[in-house]
C-alpha positions in Angstrom: 107.0 29.9 -44.5 104.8 28.3 -46.8 106.6 25.0 -46.7 106.3 25.0 -43.0 102.2 25.3 -43.5 102.0 22.4 -45.5 103.8 20.3 -43.3 101.7 21.5 -40.5 98.4 20.5 -42.8 99.9 17.2 -43.7 100.4 16.1 -39.9 96.8 17.5 -39.2 95.0 14.8 -41.7 93.5 11.5 -40.3 95.2 8.5 -41.1 93.4 7.0 -43.9 93.6 3.5 -42.3 92.2 4.8 -39.2 89.3 6.3 -41.1 88.5 3.3 -42.8 88.7 1.6 -39.1 86.4 4.1 -38.0 83.8 3.5 -40.7 83.8 -0.4 -40.2 83.0 0.4 -36.7 80.1 2.7 -37.2 78.9 0.4 -39.7 79.0 -2.6 -37.4 77.4 -0.8 -34.4 74.8 0.5 -36.7 73.9 -3.2 -37.6 74.0 -4.3 -34.1 71.4 -1.3 -33.2 69.3 -2.5 -36.0 69.6 -6.0 -35.4 68.8 -5.4 -31.6 65.9 -3.1 -32.8 64.8 -5.9 -35.0 64.9 -8.7 -31.9 63.2 -6.2 -29.4 60.6 -5.7 -32.3 60.3 -9.6 -32.8 60.3 -9.7 -28.9 57.4 -7.3 -28.7 55.4 -9.4 -31.2 55.3 -12.1 -28.9 52.7 -10.7 -26.7 50.6 -10.4 -30.1 47.5 -8.3 -30.9 45.1 -8.1 -27.9 42.2 -9.2 -30.3 43.7 -11.6 -32.7 46.7 -13.1 -31.4 46.0 -14.2 -28.2 46.2 -17.9 -28.8 49.1 -20.4 -28.2 50.1 -21.1 -31.8 50.4 -17.2 -32.6 52.7 -16.8 -29.5 54.6 -19.7 -30.2 55.1 -18.6 -33.8 56.1 -15.1 -32.9 58.5 -16.6 -30.4 60.3 -18.8 -32.8 60.6 -15.8 -35.3 62.3 -13.9 -32.8 64.7 -16.7 -32.2 65.3 -17.5 -35.4 67.1 -14.1 -35.7 69.2 -14.8 -32.8 70.1 -18.8 -33.4 69.6 -20.5 -36.6 68.4 -23.9 -35.6 68.2 -27.1 -37.6 65.0 -28.0 -35.8 62.9 -26.5 -33.1 60.2 -27.6 -31.3 58.2 -26.0 -28.4 56.0 -28.1 -25.7 53.6 -26.6 -23.7 51.9 -27.9 -20.2 48.3 -29.3 -20.3 45.7 -29.6 -17.8 47.1 -32.9 -16.8 50.8 -31.4 -16.3 51.8 -33.5 -19.4 54.2 -31.7 -21.9 52.9 -32.0 -25.5 54.6 -30.6 -28.8 52.4 -27.6 -29.5 54.5 -25.9 -32.3 57.5 -26.9 -34.6 59.8 -25.0 -36.7 58.2 -24.7 -40.0 60.2 -26.9 -42.8 61.7 -28.8 -40.1 61.6 -32.2 -38.9 58.8 -32.6 -36.2 59.3 -36.3 -35.6 63.2 -35.6 -35.0 63.0 -33.1 -32.5 60.2 -34.9 -30.7 62.1 -38.4 -31.0 65.1 -36.7 -29.5 63.1 -35.4 -26.7 61.3 -38.7 -25.9 64.8 -40.0 -25.4 65.5 -37.3 -22.9 62.2 -37.9 -21.2 63.0 -41.6 -20.8 66.4 -41.2 -19.3 65.7 -38.3 -17.2 67.5 -35.4 -18.5 64.2 -33.7 -19.6 62.8 -33.5 -15.9 66.4 -32.3 -15.0 66.4 -29.7 -17.6 63.0 -28.5 -16.5 64.7 -27.3 -13.0 67.1 -25.3 -14.6 66.8 -21.7 -15.3 69.4 -21.4 -18.1 69.8 -23.3 -21.4 70.9 -27.1 -21.1 73.2 -28.3 -24.0 72.8 -32.4 -24.5 74.3 -34.3 -27.2 71.7 -35.9 -29.8 71.1 -39.3 -30.4 73.9 -40.0 -33.1 76.0 -37.2 -31.3 76.3 -35.3 -34.3 74.4 -32.1 -33.2 73.7 -30.8 -30.0 70.1 -30.2 -28.5 69.6 -27.2 -26.4 66.7 -27.4 -24.0 65.1 -24.4 -22.3 62.2 -24.3 -19.9 59.8 -21.9 -20.7 58.6 -20.4 -17.3 57.5 -17.1 -15.3 58.7 -16.9 -11.9 55.9 -18.9 -10.4 54.8 -21.3 -13.0 56.5 -23.3 -15.6 54.7 -23.1 -19.0 56.3 -25.2 -21.3 59.9 -26.4 -22.4 61.9 -25.2 -25.7 63.8 -27.8 -27.6 66.2 -27.0 -30.7 68.7 -28.6 -32.5 72.2 -27.1 -33.2 74.7 -28.3 -36.4 78.0 -29.1 -35.3 79.0 -25.6 -37.4 76.7 -23.9 -35.1 77.7 -25.6 -31.8 79.9 -22.5 -30.9 76.9 -20.3 -30.2 78.1 -17.0 -28.2 77.0 -16.5 -24.5 75.2 -13.6 -25.3 72.9 -15.3 -27.8 72.2 -17.9 -25.4 71.3 -15.3 -22.9 68.9 -13.7 -25.5 67.4 -17.2 -26.1 66.8 -17.2 -22.0 65.4 -13.5 -22.5 62.8 -14.4 -25.3 61.7 -17.6 -23.8 61.2 -15.8 -20.4 58.5 -13.5 -22.4 57.6 -16.0 -24.1 56.4 -17.8 -20.8 54.8 -14.2 -19.5 53.1 -14.3 -23.0 51.6 -17.7 -22.3 50.7 -16.8 -18.9 48.9 -13.4 -20.0 47.3 -15.8 -23.1 45.8 -18.4 -20.3 44.8 -15.0 -18.3 43.1 -13.6 -21.2 41.3 -17.0 -22.1 40.2 -17.7 -18.7 38.7 -13.8 -18.6 37.2 -14.1 -21.9 35.6 -17.7 -20.9 34.3 -15.8 -17.6 33.0 -13.0 -19.6 31.3 -15.5 -21.9 30.0 -17.3 -19.1 28.8 -14.2 -17.2 27.2 -13.0 -20.4 25.4 -16.2 -20.6 24.2 -16.3 -17.2 23.2 -12.6 -17.2 21.3 -13.5 -20.7 19.5 -16.2 -18.8 18.8 -14.4 -15.6 17.4 -11.5 -17.9 15.2 -14.1 -19.7 14.1 -15.6 -16.4 13.6 -12.0 -15.0 11.3 -11.3 -17.8 9.8 -14.4 -17.6 8.9 -13.7 -14.0 7.7 -10.1 -14.5 5.2 -11.5 -17.2 4.5 -15.0 -15.7 2.6 -16.0 -12.7 4.7 -17.8 -10.4 2.4 -20.5 -9.1 1.0 -21.7 -12.7 3.7 -20.7 -15.0 0.7 -18.9 -17.0 0.9 -15.3 -18.3 0.3 -12.8 -15.8 -1.9 -9.6 -15.8 0.9 -7.5 -17.1 1.2 -10.0 -20.3 -2.7 -10.3 -20.6 -3.1 -6.9 -21.1 -0.1 -6.8 -23.2 -1.5 -9.3 -25.5 -4.9 -7.9 -25.5 -3.3 -4.4 -26.5 -1.5 -6.2 -29.4 -4.5 -7.9 -30.8 -6.5 -4.9 -30.5 -4.1 -2.9 -32.5 -3.6 -5.8 -35.3 -7.3 -6.1 -35.8 -8.5 -4.9 -39.2 -11.2 -7.0 -39.9 -14.6 -6.9 -38.0 -15.9 -10.2 -39.3 -15.0 -12.2 -36.2 -15.1 -11.3 -32.5 -12.4 -10.6 -29.8 -13.7 -11.8 -26.5 -12.4 -11.0 -22.9 -13.3 -13.6 -20.4 -12.9 -13.0 -16.6 -13.2 -16.0 -14.3 -13.0 -16.0 -10.5 -13.9 -18.7 -7.9 -16.5 -18.4 -5.9 -16.1 -18.3 -1.9 -12.1 -19.6 -2.7 -11.1 -17.9 0.5 -13.0 -20.6 2.6 -10.3 -23.0 0.6 -7.6 -21.3 2.4 -9.3 -20.7 5.8 -10.3 -24.4 6.3 -7.3 -26.2 4.7 -4.8 -23.6 4.6 -3.1 -21.4 1.9 -0.7 -24.3 0.9 -3.7 -26.4 -0.5 -5.4 -23.2 -1.7 -2.1 -22.5 -3.9 -1.9 -26.5 -4.7 -5.7 -25.9 -5.9 -4.8 -23.0 -8.1 -1.8 -24.7 -9.8 -4.2 -27.9 -10.7 -6.9 -25.5 -12.0 -3.9 -23.6 -13.9 -2.9 -27.2 -15.7 -6.3 -28.2 -16.3 -7.4 -25.3 -18.0 -4.0 -25.1 -20.0 -4.6 -28.8 -21.0 -7.9 -27.6 -21.9 -7.4 -24.4 -23.6 -4.0 -24.4 -25.3 -3.5 -27.8 -26.8 -5.2 -29.4 -29.7 -8.3 -30.1 -27.5 -9.7 -26.9 -28.1 -9.1 -27.2 -31.8 -11.4 -30.4 -31.9 -14.1 -29.4 -29.5 -14.5 -25.8 -30.9 -12.7 -25.2 -33.8 -10.3 -22.6 -32.2 -6.7 -22.4 -32.7 -4.4 -22.6 -29.7 -2.5 -19.7 -31.0 -5.7 -17.4 -30.8 -6.1 -18.2 -27.2 -4.3 -16.5 -24.4 -5.0 -18.3 -20.8 -3.4 -16.2 -17.9 -3.8 -16.0 -14.0 -4.7 -12.3 -13.2 -3.8 -12.8 -9.6 -5.4 -14.5 -6.3 -8.5 -16.8 -7.5 -9.1 -14.9 -10.7 -8.2 -16.0 -14.2 -8.6 -14.6 -17.6 -9.2 -16.0 -21.1 -8.6 -14.1 -24.5 -10.4 -15.8 -27.7 -9.6 -14.1 -30.8 -10.8 -14.6 -34.3 -14.3 -16.3 -32.8 -16.8 -16.4 -35.8 -20.0 -16.3 -33.2 -20.7 -15.3 -30.0 -22.8 -18.8 -29.8 -19.2 -20.1 -29.5 -18.2 -17.9 -27.2 -21.1 -19.1 -25.0 -20.0 -22.8 -25.6 -16.3 -22.3 -24.6 -17.1 -20.5 -21.4 -19.9 -23.2 -20.4 -17.2 -25.6 -20.7 -14.8 -23.5 -18.7 -17.4 -23.3 -16.0 -17.8 -27.7 -16.5 -13.9 -27.7 -15.5 -14.0 -25.7 -12.5 -17.4 -26.6 -11.1 -16.9 -29.9 -9.8 -15.2 -31.9 -7.1 -11.4 -31.5 -6.8 -8.9 -33.5 -4.7 -6.7 -31.6 -2.6 -4.1 -33.6 -0.8 -7.1 -36.3 -0.2 -9.7 -33.4 0.5 -12.7 -33.3 -1.7 -13.3 -29.6 -2.4 -16.1 -28.6 -4.7 -16.0 -25.2 -6.4 -18.1 -22.9 -8.6 -17.0 -20.2 -10.4 -18.4 -16.6 -11.9 -17.4 -15.4 -15.4 -17.8 -12.4 -16.9 -17.7 -11.6 -20.8 -16.9 -8.4 -22.6 -16.5 -8.2 -26.7 -14.1 -5.8 -28.7 -15.4 -3.7 -30.2 -18.9 -3.4 -28.8 -17.8 -3.2 -24.9 -14.8 -1.2 -25.4 -12.1 -0.2 -27.6 -9.0 -0.5 -25.5 -7.5 -3.1 -23.2 -8.5 -1.4 -20.1 -12.0 -0.9 -20.8 -12.9 -4.0 -22.0 -11.3 -6.0 -18.6 -13.1 -3.6 -16.6 -16.3 -4.1 -18.0 -15.8 -8.2 -18.3 -14.8 -7.8 -14.5 -18.6 -5.9 -14.0 -20.1 -8.7 -15.8 -18.2 -11.1 -13.7 -19.4 -9.4 -10.4 -23.1 -9.4 -11.9 -23.0 -13.1 -12.2 -22.1 -13.3 -8.4 -24.6 -11.1 -7.6 -27.1 -13.3 -9.2 -26.2 -16.4 -7.5 -22.7 -17.4 -8.8 -22.0 -20.3 -10.7 -23.0 -18.9 -13.9 -21.7 -16.4 -16.5 -22.8 -12.7 -18.0 -22.0 -10.7 -21.1 -21.4 -7.2 -20.2 -24.4 -4.7 -20.6 -24.4 -0.9 -20.0 -27.2 -1.8 -17.1 -24.2 -3.8 -15.7 -21.8 -1.0 -15.8 -24.2 1.6 -14.2 -25.2 -0.9 -11.5 -21.5 -1.8 -10.9 -20.5 1.7 -10.7 -23.0 2.4 -7.9 -21.7 -0.6 -6.2 -18.5 0.9 -6.5 -19.5 4.0 -4.7 -21.4 2.0 -1.9 -18.1 0.0 -1.3 -16.4 3.3 -1.2 -19.0 5.1 1.4 -19.0 1.4 3.3 -15.4 1.7 4.0 -15.4 5.1 5.7 -18.7 4.3 7.6 -17.2 2.8 10.4 -14.3 5.6 10.9 -17.2 8.3 10.6 -19.5 6.1 13.1 -22.5 6.0 10.9 -23.5 2.7 12.1 -25.8 2.1 14.7 -27.6 -1.1 16.5 -31.1 -1.4 16.6 -33.0 -3.8 18.6 -36.0 -6.1 17.8 -37.8 -7.5 21.0 -38.8 -11.1 21.4 -41.6 -12.2 23.3 -42.2 -15.4 25.4 -45.7 -16.2 24.6 -46.4 -18.0 28.0 -45.5 -14.9 30.2 -45.8 -11.9 28.1 -42.4 -10.8 28.9 -39.8 -9.2 26.7 -36.9 -11.9 27.4 -34.7 -11.1 24.6 -34.3 -9.3 21.4 -32.1 -9.5 18.1 -29.5 -6.9 17.3 -29.8 -5.9 13.8 -27.4 -3.4 12.1 -28.4 -0.2 10.7 -26.2 2.3 8.5 -27.4 5.9 8.7 -25.9 7.2 5.4 -25.5 10.7 5.2 -27.2 11.2 2.1 -29.4 8.3 1.4 -30.6 8.0 5.1 -31.3 5.0 7.2 -30.1 1.7 4.9 -31.0 -1.9 6.1 -28.7 -4.7 6.2 -30.0 -6.0 2.9 -28.3 -2.9 1.2 -24.7 -3.4 2.4 -24.2 -6.8 4.3 -23.4 -8.6 1.3 -20.7 -6.1 -0.1 -19.5 -6.0 3.6 -19.1 -9.8 3.3 -17.4 -9.6 0.1 -15.0 -7.0 0.6 -14.1 -8.6 4.3 -15.3 -5.6 6.0 -17.8 -7.5 7.9 -15.2 -8.9 10.0 -14.4 -5.6 11.6 -18.1 -4.6 11.5 -19.0 -7.8 13.5 -16.5 -7.1 16.5 -17.8 -3.7 16.6 -21.4 -4.8 16.7 -20.5 -7.3 19.9 -18.7 -4.3 21.4 -22.0 -2.1 21.0 -24.1 -4.7 22.2 -22.1 -5.3 25.4 -21.8 -1.7 26.2 -25.7 -1.6 25.8 -26.4 -4.4 28.0 -24.3 -2.6 31.0 -26.1 0.3 30.3 -29.3 -2.0 30.7 -28.3 -3.5 33.8 -27.7 0.1 35.5 -31.4 0.3 35.2 -32.0 -2.3 37.8 -34.5 -4.8 35.7 -33.5 -7.9 34.4 -31.5 -7.6 31.2 -32.8 -9.4 28.4 -30.5 -11.6 26.1 -29.5 -10.1 22.7 -28.9 -12.3 19.8 -25.7 -11.2 17.3 -25.8 -12.4 13.8 -22.7 -14.2 13.0 -21.9 -13.8 9.0 -20.5 -16.7 6.9 -17.4 -14.7 6.6 -16.7 -14.3 10.2 -17.5 -17.8 11.0 -14.4 -18.9 9.3 -12.2 -16.3 11.1 -9.5 -18.5 12.6 -9.3 -16.0 15.7 -13.0 -15.3 16.1 -13.1 -17.1 19.6 -10.3 -15.2 21.0 -11.7 -11.7 19.5 -15.0 -12.5 21.2 -13.2 -13.5 24.6 -11.5 -10.4 24.7 -14.4 -8.2 24.5 -16.3 -10.3 26.7 -14.0 -9.9 29.2 -13.3 -6.4 28.7 -16.6 -5.5 29.1 -17.5 -7.8 32.0 -20.6 -8.9 29.9 -22.4 -12.1 31.6 -21.6 -14.5 28.1 -25.3 -16.1 28.9 -26.8 -12.7 28.0 -25.6 -13.2 24.4 -26.8 -15.5 21.6 -24.7 -16.0 18.6 -27.2 -16.8 15.4 -25.6 -18.5 12.2 -27.9 -19.6 9.4 -28.4 -23.2 8.6 -27.0 -23.0 5.3 -23.8 -21.5 6.8 -23.3 -24.1 9.1 -24.3 -26.9 6.7 -21.5 -26.2 3.9 -19.0 -27.8 6.0 -20.3 -29.9 9.1 -16.9 -31.1 10.5 -15.4 -27.6 10.5 -19.0 -26.0 12.1 -19.3 -28.5 14.7 -15.5 -27.9 16.1 -16.2 -23.9 15.9 -19.7 -24.5 17.3 -18.0 -26.0 20.4 -15.7 -23.4 20.5 -18.0 -20.9 20.6 -20.0 -22.8 23.4 -16.9 -22.8 25.7 -17.6 -19.1 25.8 -20.4 -19.3 27.6 -22.9 -17.7 25.1 -26.0 -19.2 23.6 -25.8 -20.4 19.9 -29.0 -20.3 17.6 -29.9 -21.7 14.1 -31.3 -18.9 12.2 -33.3 -19.3 9.1 -34.2 -22.8 9.9 -35.8 -24.8 7.3 -34.0 -23.3 4.5 -30.9 -25.0 4.6 -31.6 -29.0 4.2 -30.2 -30.1 7.5 -30.8 -33.5 9.2 -31.7 -34.6 12.6 -28.6 -36.5 12.4 -26.5 -33.5 12.0 -28.1 -31.2 14.0 -27.6 -33.9 17.1 -23.8 -33.0 16.9 -24.2 -29.3 17.4 -24.6 -27.6 21.1 -27.4 -25.6 19.9 -30.2 -23.9 22.1 -32.5 -22.1 19.9 -34.0 -22.9 16.7 -35.5 -19.9 14.9 -38.0 -20.5 12.1 -37.4 -18.5 9.0 -40.0 -15.7 8.0 -40.7 -17.2 4.9 -42.6 -20.1 6.6 -44.4 -17.6 9.2 -45.6 -14.9 6.8 -48.5 -17.0 5.3 -49.5 -19.3 8.1 -52.4 -20.5 9.0 -53.5 -20.0 5.6 -50.6 -21.8 3.5 -51.2 -25.6 4.3 -47.8 -26.0 3.1 -45.9 -23.5 5.4 -48.1 -24.4 8.5 -46.9 -28.0 8.0 -43.4 -27.2 7.9 -43.6 -24.6 10.8 -45.6 -27.7 12.5 -42.8 -30.1 12.0 -39.8 -27.6 13.1 -41.5 -27.0 16.5 -42.1 -30.5 17.0 -38.7 -31.2 16.0 -37.6 -28.9 18.3 -39.1 -30.0 21.2 -38.0 -33.3 20.6 -34.3 -32.2 20.5 -35.0 -29.9 23.7 -34.4 -26.8 22.0 -36.1 -23.4 22.3 -38.2 -22.4 19.4 -38.3 -18.6 18.0 -40.9 -17.7 15.4 -39.7 -14.6 13.2 -41.6 -12.1 11.3 -44.9 -12.5 13.3 -46.9 -9.6 12.2 -50.8 -11.0 12.8 -53.0 -12.0 15.7 -53.5 -15.0 13.3 -49.7 -16.3 13.3 -49.3 -15.3 16.7 -52.5 -17.9 18.0 -51.5 -20.6 15.6 -47.6 -20.6 16.9 -49.3 -20.4 20.4 -51.2 -23.9 19.9 -48.1 -25.5 18.4 -46.3 -24.4 21.8 -43.6 -22.3 20.1 -42.3 -20.3 23.2 -40.9 -17.1 21.6 -42.2 -14.6 18.9 -40.4 -11.8 17.1 -41.8 -9.6 14.7 -44.0 -6.3 13.9 -47.1 -7.6 15.7 -45.2 -6.5 18.8 -42.5 -4.2 17.8 -40.4 -3.2 14.5 -36.7 -2.7 15.4 -35.8 0.1 17.4 -32.7 2.2 18.4 -31.0 1.7 21.8 -33.1 4.5 23.8 -36.5 3.4 22.1 -35.8 -0.2 23.2 -34.8 1.0 26.6 -37.6 2.9 27.1 -39.7 0.1 25.9 -38.2 -2.3 28.4 -39.1 0.0 31.3 -42.3 0.6 30.3 -43.4 -3.1 29.3 -46.4 -4.9 30.6 -46.5 -8.2 30.8 -49.3 -9.8 28.6 -49.8 -13.7 28.3 
């Protein structure tokens, strides 16, 4: 029994030879798997690190390391395609003969084998020049694009490379092609990203510049002006020098836009910006006033307003000299597209810390001083004072009230009769605007017309006056008596309105007013500012059928040569010449000359401001036809004027 068991056990034991073969098989399999994993690891490395190895050299070096694990080449070279579709040797096997493999490829290029191999999707084995070795060519390509060519030399001993190894060669080079494709795309994306970053940075810089600079003059705008002023105030420690804020505003600049167009106005602003930059931001300022350009900020604050900050000024006298030079640059004739434009400017100055300890206060006070300079006749400068601030505040309150006054129907038209001396009849009246202020009572035009002119409210206000006068004429017509003609003052700003004639024509037609009952008055100084434009506007107004008069005659230095070009009906002698006649010989001589000149031109004469019997008789002897003044009546509200007309008794 035991012998049987031993026999069975002996047959159950595996044969040692079989075990040995089994172990060898497992070892080879393990080696193959390790080799395969090694090749796969090398193949993965071909694509490289996203951040560091996305260049052609790294990809080709990794590809060669992978190939060297599959086939041992004596020499190897990788050719890539450049932008001109030429194949260039980009990587050669280390320690190999670069010239050798390159020479072999040159031969294949000349005999056309290289071009043929490009179109093959498998390894092409060709004999070397000396036929002692084999050259393997293999295109490096994706499915859609050729990225290059691999060339490798195999010795005779290695010529029997297995088909599996060549298939692995194809796989590796196929992945190499995609790696090169990926690298090219990565490079393109990286380049686009850098380009986009540059564009974004440039656009950001441009946007910052546009935000902080004036587009027309390229000077700092109000934003940067205020910012720099705040920085200068924050940095100041010593008080032994002055920090001055200077605001400049062009006088009557709207006239340039209205007469020559906004393009000409922009060109003029640009020209002034260049001249101011050349004067205050170059070495000229150092030579003239011992000021460094770096201590000066020049800005266009908007519209026709410029600003200057002078830092480190040793004396206010130096500020005055700089401002006087500034006014001299502006206040002269400037050539704009062949037109000679004469400008003046008004300047306001505030000084830190006396006139304010922050940027907003300094700018506000300099602006108030500038406004005061305008009120005092323009073309001058003013330092800020507390009195100016108080006056400016009152002016601001008045402006706000004035804006609301028209909507609240606080305005009223008064009429001052005009009497014909020969007949004693009231043949006309001057319409005079009054503001019935809810707190201050009746306000004469002198208290608000200048503000209305500055703010532009005069345009709407003037149209309202015409509407009221036309409606009042209609009411007088219903009384049955002959309606007088009504004179309406036309302001300088209205006179420059491009649509003035159309507006007046529409009102006259809508109300059915006889245009011959209306007389438009313009001051002599207004029409003398630009003769050519004034003549054209007079002709357009005359075409409406209204009468035209020159008010305040004798104050505007007009000549007979100028007057003859205007379709004028009436000259009004300014009250400043009438008030002292006949006692003042000079005024008497002026009035005598005006009346004589008017008669020679066949113009009607109206003398304003007649208050005494002596004035009346003097004018009668001169042959003046019509007088207006307190001698006959003060300006009256419409109903009182209506009553006066109905009860008037002619007194020759």
